[in-house]
N, C-alpha and C positions, 0 to 999 in steps of 0.2 A: 576472676569470674565477677567478683562484686563490682569492680569498676565497669565491666561490660554491661551488667545489669543496669547501673546507674545511667550509662550512656543511652541505652535503649529507652529508659523511662523518660529521659529529658526529650526524646524525640516525639513523645506523645503529647497530646494536648492537655490531658487532665492528670498526668502522672500515674496512670493506672497500671503501668508496668508492661503494657503490650509491646511487643516487638515492632520494629519499623514495618515489616512486612504485613503483619497483623493490623496495624493502624492504616496502611494503605488500603488494604482489602475492606476494612470497615468503612472508610470514606467512600470507596468506589461503590460498594453495595447500597449505601444510602442514596446514591443518585439512580433512580429508577429508569430514567431515560438511558443512561449509559449501560446499565445492565441489559436493558431490552436490546439496545444496539449491539452489545457483545453477543447476545443470543443470535441475532440475525447474522452477524459476521461468522459465528461459529457454524450456523446452518449453511451458509454459502461455502465455506471451507469444506463441510461434510459433503455437499453436493459435488463440488469440484473433485474431491478424491473419490466419491462414489462413481462419477462417470468414468474415471480412469479404471477403477475396479471392474465396472460392467463391460468396458472395452476388452479388458484382459480376459475375463471370464467367457464372453460370448464371441471373441475373436472379431470384435467391431461389427457384429451382425446387427445389433440395435442402431449403431451409428449409420451404417450403410442403408438400413431400411427406413429410418424415421428422421434422421438428422440431415442427411444428404440426398436420400432417395427421393426422386420426383414422382408425383402423381398428378398429372395435368387435369384429370377428371375431378380433383378435389380443389382446384385452383381458387384461392381467395375465399374458401369456405369459412364462415364465422364460427366463433367458439361454441361448442356444444359438449354434452356430457356422455356422448355415445361411447368414447374410448379415451384413454389418457392422451393419445396422439391428437385428439380433437379438442382437448380442454382449452387451449388458446387459440384455436383455429388453425387454418392453413395459409401459407405465404403464396406468392405469385407463381410459384412452381409446384404447389401442392404439398410442400414439406410441412412437417409438424412444427409449428412455433413453440409449442410446449417442450419438446425435446431439444430444439435448437437453442432455446433460452437456457435450459439446464446445461448443455454441452458448452454453451458460450461462457458460463460462469468461470470455467477453469482457464479460458483464454485470458479473460480480463483480470482474475485474481492472480493467477500464476505469473503473468507478465508484470503486473503491478508489483507483486512481492519481490520478484527477481530483480526488477529495476530498482526499487527502493533499497534492497539488500546490497546490491553492487554500488550504488551511489553512496550508501552509508559507509560501506567498507573503505572505498577509495577517498571519499570526502572526509571520513573520520580520521584516516591516517594523515592526510594532508593537514587538516585542522589541528590535530593533536600535535603534530610536529611544529606547526607554526606557532601555536599557543604556548607550547612548553619551552621551545628555544628562543623565540622572539627575535628581535634584531633584524639583521638583513635577510635572513631566512624567511622569517615571518612576512616581511615587507614583500619579498619576491613571490612567495606563494599566493599571498592575498591580492597582489596586483593582477596576477594571472586570473584569479577567481573573479576579480572585479570586471575584467574585460569580458569574461563569459557571462557574468550577470548582466552586463550592459546589452546583451542580445535578447530580445524577447523569446521566452521559453517555447512557444509554439513555432514561431518562425525558425528558431534554432533546430527544432526537431524536424520540421518540414524540409529544410535545407539538407540536413543529414540523410534523410530517407530518399529525397530527390537525387542526391549525389550518388548514393550507394545502391539504390533500387528498393522496390518494395518487397519485403519479406519479413518473417518473423524475427529472424536474427538482426536484420538491419533496424527494425522496429525497436529491439531491445537496446541497441546501441544509441539510437535516437532519443529514447526515453531516459537513458541512464546518464549520458554526458551533461545535459542541461541541469540535472539534479545535483551534481557533485558540488558546485560552488556553494549552494544554499546549506548543504550538509556540512561542508568544510567550516563555514562560518559559525553555524551552531556549535559544532564541537570545539572550535577554537575559543569561542566565548566561554563555554562550560569549562574547558581546561584551564583558562586564565583565572577563573574564579576560585580554583581549588589548588592550583600548583604551588602556592606559597603557604599552604596550611601546615600545621605542626607535624601531621602524620607524614607528609611528604618529606619534610626535613629529617624527621626520625628514620625514615626509610633510606634516605641518602646517607645519613650517619652510619646506619647499619651496613653499608656497603652495597646496596642495590644499585645496578646500573640504570641508565636513563630509560631503556626499553622496558625493564621490569617495573620501574616506578609508574611509567605511563600506563602500561597494561593492567597492572595489579592494583594500583593505588588511585590513580587519577580517573581513568575512563569509568570504573564502577561508580564513582562518586558524581560523575557527569551523565550517568546512564539515563536519568529521568528525562532531561531535555532531549536526548537522542531518541529515546523511544517515543515520546510524544510527537516529535517532529516526523519521524519515520511513519508513524500511524497516519498522520494527516497527509504525508506525501503519497501513500498508496492510493488514497481517494483521488487526489489530483492526477495521479499517473493513470487511473482508470478512465477519468475523463479525457485525458490526452490520447489515450489509446483509441477510445471511441471516436474522438475527433479526427485523428489521422486515418482511421479505417473508413470513416464517413467520406473523407475526401479521396479515398482510394490509395492512400499511401501507407496503410497499415497492414492489418490481416486481410488476406484476399479471399473473395468468394471461391468455393462454396463453404469454406470454414465458417462455423457459426458464431462469429464474434458480434457483440451487440451493436456497435457502430457500423459494421459492414451490413448487418441486417437492416438498420435504418436507412443506409444509402441505397440499398437495393429496392426497399419498399417505398421510398418517397414519391414515386411516380404513381402509386396506386392508393395514396392516402385518402382520396375522395371516394373510392369504391369500397375500401375495406379498412376501417379505422384500426382494427386490432393489429395489423401487421406492423404499424409504427408505434402505437400506444404501448403495447406490452414490452418490446425491447427497450423503449424509452423509460418505462417504469422500472425495469431491472436496473438500468443504470442509475436512476434517481434513488431508488431504495438502497443500493449498495453504497453509493457515495455518501448519502445521508447517514447511514448506519456507521460508516467509518468515521465521519467527521464527528458525530455525537460521541462515539466511543473514544475518539482521540481527545475531545474536550473533557469527558469525564476522567479519563486517565490523567490528563494534565492537572485537574483539580484535586484528584486523590494523591498525586505525587507532590503537590505543593504544601509543605508544612505549615504555611501561613493561612491555608484554607480552613475556614470554620464550617464544620458540618454537624 
């Protein structure tokens, strides 16, 4: 126990005896922009879950009435305070932009989180195996990753969706595969920095097999790089989702995805500014919050960072 306390004390900047987790939280809380970004991300996640709960409780009545329900008498109506449905105005079919933006949050966030989760899992396994074993296996895996990295991300995703067809499932595949090589490289680099440490040699001497060493000892020590990269990748995936939907290759109308909303509204931008500005702001705020949160998390996890 005494040895463990000494180890934690050495991980702090001032020898105050704070644990590593406490020190990371302290650094993160001092970054006000990152804390504000975390609050925005938490609010977006709450909205996403809230829309799912509302659909379950109301039997999708709110969804049918305000999200996809058309009212041509309200076509292109500007924002007003008459009712929540009119707070952000109405689109070219008289649908409530406020409710469509709320329901669109879950498409962007859920697809982004699922994509990054799958890419991290697959890329993490490949990168961990390549970094731990090295040699011919490392060379083979990384050369395949290099080939995939040589293809521009957007073109790769467009090619996959164009070949498989436009649907949410195919969009998930198109957004996941191009992300795997970058995650594999991040995990490989992180694994190679810790695989020769003393605690790995001690675990091997104690009889632990390779899979146990990788999962229990190496990956937790490489988790900071993986978490930060994953956080930043979610923001990039949301932009990619919006871009593909804007091109008609992602989420298809009338589903309320932000990129699809921009695509259908671009013809009316001169007559009604709100139908393009508001979904665009939703994308901007979400991506900005995720990027700031990722930067703040990276600084907090960096033991050399002075706050």
